[in-house]
C-alpha positions in Angstrom: 0.0 0.0 0.0 1.5 3.4 -1.0 1.0 6.1 1.5 1.8 9.8 1.4 3.7 11.0 4.5 4.1 14.7 5.3 6.7 15.7 8.0 6.5 18.9 10.0 8.8 21.1 12.1 11.9 19.4 13.6 10.7 16.0 12.4 11.0 17.3 8.8 14.4 18.9 9.6 15.8 15.7 11.0 14.5 13.4 8.2 15.5 16.0 5.6 12.2 15.7 3.6 9.0 17.6 3.6 7.0 14.7 2.3 7.4 11.3 0.6 5.3 8.5 -0.8 6.3 5.1 0.4 5.2 1.5 0.0 4.2 0.0 3.4 4.5 -3.7 4.3 1.2 -5.4 5.1 2.3 -5.7 8.8 2.1 -1.9 9.2 -1.5 -1.6 10.3 -1.6 1.2 13.0 0.1 4.5 13.5 2.4 2.9 16.1 3.4 0.2 13.5 4.2 3.0 11.0 6.5 4.8 13.5 8.4 1.6 14.2 8.7 0.9 10.5 9.9 4.4 9.7 12.6 4.2 12.4 14.1 1.3 10.5 14.5 3.2 7.3 17.8 4.9 8.3 19.7 7.0 10.8 17.8 10.2 10.0 14.4 8.5 10.7 15.7 6.9 13.9 16.9 10.3 15.1 13.6 12.1 14.3 11.4 9.3 15.8 13.6 8.1 18.7 10.9 9.1 21.2 7.7 7.9 19.5 5.5 8.6 22.5 5.9 12.3 21.9 5.2 12.2 18.2 1.8 13.3 17.1 0.1 12.0 13.9 -2.7 13.1 11.8 -4.5 10.9 9.2 -6.2 12.9 6.5 -5.6 16.1 8.5 -7.3 14.7 11.7 -5.2 14.0 14.8 -5.3 10.4 15.9 -3.8 8.1 18.6 -1.0 5.7 17.9 -3.4 2.7 18.0 -5.5 4.1 15.1 -5.5 2.0 11.9 -4.0 3.6 8.8 -5.9 1.7 6.2 -7.4 4.0 3.6 -5.3 7.0 4.7 -4.6 9.4 1.8 -2.2 11.4 3.8 -0.4 10.9 7.2 1.2 13.9 8.9 3.9 13.4 11.4 4.5 16.2 14.0 6.6 16.9 17.0 4.8 17.8 20.3 2.9 21.0 20.1 4.2 23.9 22.3 3.3 27.4 22.8 0.7 29.4 24.8 
């Protein structure tokens, strides 16, 4: 399944890409699975996603939890924690 990934803020800076389309293995079913898979793609992904618990994810521009299934996602956004006041 091909999925369009969009990276934001320091996740984008560490991975070195704004977005990419990748083929995901069948075993990648949830957001948590996706983050684990991405960490295995190289040092830059490992660095960007080394603390997956703080990473926020949106499917089709709607924020979701890490146990959310990604089937049918047109776009998955990956964000660092939100800060500000």
